[in-house]
VMD Tcl script that draws the C-alpha trace (Angstrom):
set ca {
  {-11.34 4.38 10.21}
  {-12.22 7.93 9.03}
  {-10.05 10.60 7.94}
  {-9.77 14.46 8.97}
  {-12.41 15.58 5.99}
  {-14.94 12.95 7.58}
  {-14.28 10.18 4.52}
  {-13.77 6.48 5.08}
  {-10.11 5.43 4.69}
  {-9.73 1.95 3.76}
  {-6.94 -0.28 4.69}
  {-4.33 -1.69 2.46}
  {-5.98 -5.03 2.62}
  {-9.26 -3.40 1.66}
  {-7.97 -2.04 -1.34}
  {-6.17 -5.10 -2.36}
  {-9.10 -6.93 -2.04}
  {-10.98 -4.43 -4.44}
  {-8.18 -4.97 -6.95}
  {-9.14 -8.72 -6.73}
  {-12.59 -7.93 -7.26}
  {-11.89 -5.79 -10.19}
  {-9.94 -8.72 -12.04}
  {-12.49 -11.11 -10.93}
  {-15.35 -8.97 -12.86}
  {-13.02 -8.43 -15.89}
  {-12.28 -12.09 -15.79}
  {-15.70 -13.20 -15.89}
  {-16.31 -11.63 -19.32}
  {-19.71 -10.08 -18.55}
  {-18.53 -6.26 -18.50}
  {-18.63 -4.36 -21.60}
  {-15.25 -3.34 -23.36}
  {-15.93 0.21 -21.82}
  {-16.58 -0.85 -18.38}
  {-13.67 -3.52 -18.52}
  {-11.32 -0.49 -19.52}
  {-12.80 1.75 -16.83}
  {-12.38 -0.99 -14.12}
  {-8.80 -1.92 -15.54}
  {-7.65 1.82 -15.17}
  {-9.40 2.02 -11.65}
  {-7.50 -1.31 -11.14}
  {-4.15 0.05 -12.15}
  {-4.66 3.10 -10.19}
  {-5.10 1.38 -7.07}
  {-2.32 -0.97 -7.72}
  {0.38 2.01 -8.12}
  {-0.91 3.59 -5.11}
  {-0.54 0.12 -3.12}
  {2.83 -0.12 -4.44}
  {3.94 3.41 -3.61}
  {2.52 2.68 0.07}
  {4.70 -0.55 0.11}
  {7.76 1.31 -0.76}
  {7.14 3.74 1.83}
  {6.57 1.10 4.12}
  {9.82 -0.71 2.98}
  {11.88 2.52 3.40}
  {10.42 3.06 7.19}
  {11.42 -0.61 7.86}
  {14.93 -0.07 6.81}
  {15.51 2.94 8.87}
  {14.02 1.15 12.02}
  {16.39 -1.95 11.22}
  {19.53 0.06 10.34}
  {19.04 2.16 13.46}
  {18.80 -1.08 15.59}
  {21.99 -2.50 14.07}
  {23.75 0.85 14.78}
  {22.79 0.78 18.22}
  {23.46 -3.05 18.78}
  {26.95 -2.33 17.11}
  {27.72 1.05 19.04}
  {26.78 -0.61 22.12}
  {24.72 2.41 23.54}
  {22.88 5.31 22.76}
  {23.64 9.10 21.79}
  {23.87 10.22 25.22}
  {27.06 7.96 25.41}
  {28.83 10.31 23.10}
}
mol new
graphics top color blue
foreach p $ca { graphics top sphere $p radius 0.5 }
foreach p [lrange $ca 0 end-1] q [lrange $ca 1 end] { graphics top cylinder $p $q radius 0.2 }
display resetview
C-alpha cells in the first residue's frame, strides 16, 4: 500500500511484526547498550501508535454496533420519522 506522498504505508500487522523483531534482537543480547536503547525507543513509539490505532478501531466498531442496535430496536430507518 502506498500513501499519497509516495512512501510505503505498512499494515498494522507488519508494524506489530517489526516490534516483535525488535524484542527478539534485544533479548538476544547481541546489541550494544546504545543500540538496545534506540531499538527500545522505536518499539515503544510503534506500540503507542498501534495502541492508538486499536482504540480508534474500537471506537468505530462501537459506533457501528450501537447504530445497528438502534436500528433493530427502532424497527426502521430515519425515513420512518
